[in-house]
C-alpha positions in Angstrom: -15.6 -18.1 17.8 -15.1 -14.5 18.9 -11.9 -12.6 18.6 -10.6 -9.2 19.6 -7.8 -7.7 17.6 -5.6 -4.6 18.3 -3.6 -3.3 15.4 -1.0 -0.6 14.8 1.5 0.6 12.3 4.6 2.8 12.6 7.1 4.4 10.4 10.6 5.8 11.0 10.4 8.6 8.5 7.4 8.7 6.2 8.3 7.1 3.9 10.9 5.1 5.8 11.4 1.8 7.6 7.9 0.7 8.7 6.6 -1.7 11.3 3.2 -3.2 11.9 1.9 -5.3 14.8 -1.3 -7.0 16.0 -2.5 -8.7 19.1 -5.2 -11.3 18.6 -7.2 -12.3 21.7 -9.5 -15.3 21.4 -12.4 -14.9 23.8 -10.1 -12.5 25.6 -8.0 -15.3 27.1 -5.2 -16.5 24.7 -3.0 -13.8 23.2 -1.1 -14.1 19.9 1.3 -11.3 18.9 2.3 -10.9 15.3 4.5 -8.2 13.8 6.7 -7.4 10.8 8.5 -4.7 9.0 9.2 -3.3 5.5 12.2 -1.2 4.5 10.7 1.6 2.4 7.0 2.3 3.2 4.6 4.7 4.7 2.8 4.8 8.0 -0.6 4.4 6.3 0.6 1.2 4.5 1.7 -0.2 7.9 -1.6 0.7 9.6 -3.4 -1.2 6.8 -1.0 -4.2 6.8 -1.6 -4.9 10.5 -5.3 -5.8 10.3 -4.8 -7.6 7.0 -2.2 -9.9 8.6 -4.2 -10.4 11.8 -7.4 -11.3 9.9 -5.4 -13.7 7.7 -4.4 -15.7 10.9 -8.1 -16.5 11.7 -9.0 -19.4 9.4 -12.6 -20.0 10.3 -15.5 -17.6 9.9 -15.6 -15.7 13.2 -17.0 -12.6 14.9 -14.1 -10.2 15.3 -13.8 -6.7 16.8 -10.8 -4.8 15.5 -9.4 -1.9 17.5 -7.3 0.7 15.6 -6.0 4.1 16.5 -6.0 5.0 12.8 -9.1 6.9 11.7 -7.7 6.4 8.2 -8.1 2.7 8.5 -11.4 2.7 10.4 -13.1 5.4 8.3 -11.7 3.9 5.1 -13.0 0.4 5.6 -16.3 1.3 7.2 -17.3 4.4 5.1 -15.0 5.5 2.2 -14.5 2.1 0.6 -18.1 1.9 -0.5 -17.8 5.1 -2.6 -14.4 4.2 -3.9 -15.7 0.9 -5.3 -18.7 2.7 -6.9 -16.4 5.3 -8.4 -13.9 2.8 -9.9 -11.4 3.3 -7.1 -11.3 7.1 -7.4 -11.5 9.4 -4.4 -13.7 12.4 -4.0 -11.2 14.5 -6.0 -11.4 12.0 -8.9 -7.8 10.8 -8.2 -6.8 7.2 -7.8 -7.2 5.9 -4.2 -3.9 5.6 -2.4 -3.0 2.1 -1.2 -5.7 0.5 -3.3 -3.9 -2.8 -3.3 -4.1 -3.0 0.5 -7.6 -1.7 0.7 -8.7 -4.5 -1.6 -6.9 -7.1 0.6 -8.4 -5.7 3.7 -11.9 -5.7 2.2 -11.5 -9.3 1.0 -10.3 -10.3 4.5 -13.4 -8.6 6.1 -15.7 -10.6 3.7 -14.6 -13.8 5.4 -15.7 -12.7 8.9 -18.2 -10.6 10.7 -15.9 -7.6 11.6 -16.8 -4.7 13.8 -14.4 -1.8 13.7 -13.6 0.4 16.7 -11.4 3.4 17.0 -9.3 3.8 20.1 -7.4 6.9 21.1 -3.7 6.3 20.5 -1.1 6.7 23.3 -3.8 6.8 26.0 -4.7 4.4 28.8 -5.6 1.4 26.6 -3.2 -1.5 27.6 -3.4 -3.4 24.4 -3.2 -0.4 22.1 -0.1 0.7 24.0 1.4 -2.7 23.7 0.7 -3.1 20.0 2.2 0.4 19.4 5.4 -0.7 21.2 5.6 -3.8 19.0 5.1 -1.8 15.8 7.6 0.8 16.7 10.2 -1.9 17.7 9.9 -3.2 14.1 11.1 0.1 12.7 14.5 -0.1 14.4 
C-alpha cells in the first residue's frame, strides 16, 4: 500500500500550548485527519509528534511519502540522526540532542515502513499543507 502524509506542528508561545496534525492519504483517495494538543511544549516537539502519530496509524509495512514544512524534522530524520546515533546522541557541539525521545520514536516508526521525506514551503499554495497547518493551529486554542 502507498500513502502520502502531510504533517505540521504549532505552538501558541514557545514553549506554550502546542498542537500537531496530520493528513493521511491512501493512494491519494481516502483522507484521514488526526490531531492533538499538549499544554506545555515547544513547536519542534509538535512538529516531531505529527509524523510519529501519523506513521503509528499505518499498521502494515507500506511505502510512505511524508511532507513537512519543518526543515528541522526533514533534515533531522534524513541526515543528522545518523551522526547523532554514532555520537551517542550528542550534537556537533557535543551537547545532548534536544527532543531525543521523539527522534527515537520517529526513527523507530520509519524502520517499519519505506519512508520518503519531502520538504514543502509552509504557508504557500499547497492545499494539504495549508489544511494541516489550520488543524495544528486550531489545537493550540
